[in-house]
N, C-alpha and C positions, 0 to 999 in steps of 0.2 A: 668754722667748718671747712677742713680740708677738701679741695676740689677732687674729684673724681680722676684716677691716673688715666692719662691718653699717650698710648704707647705711639701712634702717629706724630704727636705734638713733641713726647718727650725724646723719642728714639731718631725720628725722620726729619724732623723740623716743619712739619706738615700744620698749616694752621688750621683751626678748628671749622674756620668757614668753606675748607675743601673736603666734606666729609658726606659720603664717602670720596676718597680722592680716586681721580680715573688711573689709568696706567700711568701715565706721563707724571703726573704729580706724585704719585706714589714714588717713582723714580728720582724726582728731582730734577725732571726734564721740563723744556718748554713744551706746551701742546704741540704734537705733530711733529715733533723731532725726527727726522730722515737719517741721521747717520748712524747705522747699526754699530759703530765704535763707540760712538758715545753711550748709546744704551747701554751696549755689554757693559761698560765701564760703570754705568751709574747702577746697574745689576749688582755688579762685584762689590762696589762702594756699601750697598744696602746690605748686602749679604755679609759685610765685614762687621757693619753695625750691629747686625740681629745675632749672629752666631753666639757672642758670649751672652746674649739674653736668655738664650733658650736653654740654660742650665742655672738660672735665676728665679727670684721671686716671681714672675711674670711670663714664666717659661711658656704655658699655654698662648698667652697673647703673642708671643715671640715668634712662634710656631705658626700662627695664624698669619701673622704680617710675612713669615717666611713664605708662605704658601700663596700669598697674594703677588710677592716679588717674583716667584717662579712663573705665575699665570701670566702676569705682564712680560716677562722676557720671552717666554712662549708666543705670546700674542704679537709683539712689537718686533720680534726678529725672523718672524714668519709673514715674507710679503703680502699673499693673500689674506692672511687673517689682518695683518696692519692695515691693509687697504679697507678693509670691513669696518674694523675698529674706528677708524678715522673718519670715515662717512658718517656712521652712527653718532661719533662725537660732534661732528660739526652740527648735523641735525639738531642732536640736544642743546649745545651751545645756542644755536639758532632761536629754538623754541624755549630755552631758559627751563629745561625741564632736567631736575638732579640726576646725575650719569650713577647708576648702580652696575657694579662688575659682577660678571656672570664667570662661568669655566671657560666660556669660549670667547670671550670678551664682547661678549653681546647682552644687551640688556631686554630684549625682550623674545619670546619664545618665538614668535614671528621671524625676526630675522636668525634665529639659531635653526630654525626648522628650513629656511631656504639656502643656509649655507650649503655650497655644493662638496659632495664627497671627498673630493680631492684636496679642497681647500682645508678641511679638516685632517688630511692625512699628510699635508705637505710639513717636514720637518723644518723646525726653527733654522735660521741662517747659521753657519757655523762662525765659532768666535775669530775674531779679527788675531792674527798671527800672532802680536804682541802678548797675547794671552796662552802662552804655550806651557 
């Protein structure tokens, strides 16, 4: 019996044990990567892999993964969102609770409710100049 198609593993090389992947895993980065250029490069690399898939047999899955990559980019390249996300990820890793992504990079309604209005409005950091 053939196994079910796993776009995370097939396209992005993410092991089954990392489901759902956190933003860093999704981008192929070490947890808590601090270098915005590395984050930006990883986002670009993921988009390069996913773009051709958006017109293939699994277009819907490719579009969903692209949206997840976009969400990770928005979170990790915004210093205030990244700080909140990293704190939550550290807490989850300490308590060994599975991490689930949400649009704000928060996994509980409590942390989404306590996010300051200015943090949600901060734009993502500008891309490194090498990607002009």
